[in-house]
N, C-alpha and C positions, 0 to 999 in steps of 0.2 A: 378333277372337277372342283371348282371354287363355289363354295355356297356363300351368297352375298346377301341373304336376308338379314335384315336388323334384328337382334334379339332385343324385343320390347318386352319389359317386365312391368307389372303393376304391383305396387305395394299399397294396399287399401287399408283404411282404418278410420276411425272417428276423429282421432287426434285432438282429444278435448281433455287436457291440452296435449300438444306434441311434447314428447319428453326427450331426455338425452338418449335413452334406450331406443326410441324411434330414429333418432338421427343417426345413432351408430349403426343401425340396419340399412338406413338410406345410404349412407357413406360407402359402406361395404359393398351393398348391391351395385351402386354406381360404378364400382371397380370391377364388377363381374359382366354387367350387361351393357349393350350399346345405349339403350335409352331406359330410363325408369320414369314411370308415370305414377306419382304419388296421388292415390285417388282418396279425396276427402268425402267421406260418407255422410249423407244427410240421412240419419236414421230416426224415423218418427217413433221408434219404441224407446229410444233413448232421450232423456232430457238433458240437453247439453248446457254447459255453462257458457260456452263461447258460441257465438253464431256461426253458421257454415261459412258466410263470407269472410268473417274474421279469421277463422281457422285456416281457411284456404290462402288469405293474404299473407299470414304469419309464415306458413309453409313455404310460400314463394320468396318472401324476404330472407328466409333462414337457408335457402338452398341456392341463392344466386351464385355462388362460387362454384357450383356443380353444374358443369355445362350440359351434360346429358340427362338432367334431372327436370321433369316437367310436373306442374302441380294442377290437378283438375278436380272439380267436385263432381258428385254424381248422386243420383237418388233412386235409380233403377236397381235390378238385380245385378249383383257383381258380375255374373257370367255375361250379361247383356252389354255391361260397360267393356268388358274385355273385348267382346266382339266389335263394339263401336271404335275402340281405339286400336284394333288389329293386333292384340296382344295375345300370346298363348302361353305366358309365363306368368305365374302368380307368386310373388314373394311374400312370405309369412315370417314374422319374428316370433321366437318363441323363448320364454324366460324360464318356465318351470316344467315339470313332468304334466301337471295340470293344463297348461297351455298346449302341450304336445298332444295330449288324450284329445282335447277339443279340436284341434286342428286336423287330426287323423280322422274324426268324424266329419268335419266340413269337406276334406278331401274327397271322400266318397260322394258327398251330394254333388260338389263341384264337378267331378269327373263324370257322373250320371248325366249331368246337363250339358257338359262341354268335353266329350271324350279325348280330344287332342290336347288339353290342358296339362301343362307341366307345372308342378307346385314345389317350390324351393323353400325349405324351412331354414331359416339362419338364426342360431342361437345368439341372443343378446350377449354381447362382452360381459363376463363375470362380474365385474365391478358396477355394472349397471343393472344387473337381473333383478335387484329388488325394488326398482322403480316402475310404477304402474300409474296410469292416468287417473285411476280411481283414488289411489293413495294421494297423488298430487292434488286432486280436487278437494279432498279432505282438508289438506293443509291450507289451500286457497280459502275454503269456506271460513276456516279459522283465522284467515289473515296472517298465516305464517310465511317464514321465508322459503321459497321455493327455487332459489338460484342454484342449488346443487343438483336439482333434478331435471331442469329445463334449460334450453338454449336462451341466450340473452334475449332475442326478440320476444320470446313468450314471457319471460319474467317482466320485460318492460311493458308489454300489453296489459299483463294482469295487474302491475302497478298503477297504470294510468286508467285503466277502464273498469277495474273492479275494485281495488283497495282505496283509490282516491274518489270514490263516487259518494 
């Protein structure tokens, strides 16, 4: 018996800004699953540097070369978004033990709300594990060079819309 259901996975995040670590996870997940939906979160509890629309657009531009990657934004509970896009796989990137501990807590919550959810944790490649959006935002605030931490489209956006304002 052949199982023909597409394996649709969601990789959620605020992506403020998207980093090379995020793109490492996106690239690798795109090799594993039939379709990856990058879910850009509108999170009212976080004060983002980049608007939801711009974060979504930057990710779309940066993933054009990946045929099985789609970028959508969302503002509801993640489990509700997963149901809306008919996905039962959640991809999470982990950089550190602290990330892992936090993700384990989230796993329990997600599974309580969506019992059939599979959660795949991918460790960020070692040479990128030190990069976090929080640290990159600090560099941006001080108008530093972020090119070693983010994709070209992100660096271009920051230079044009934040540094040159």
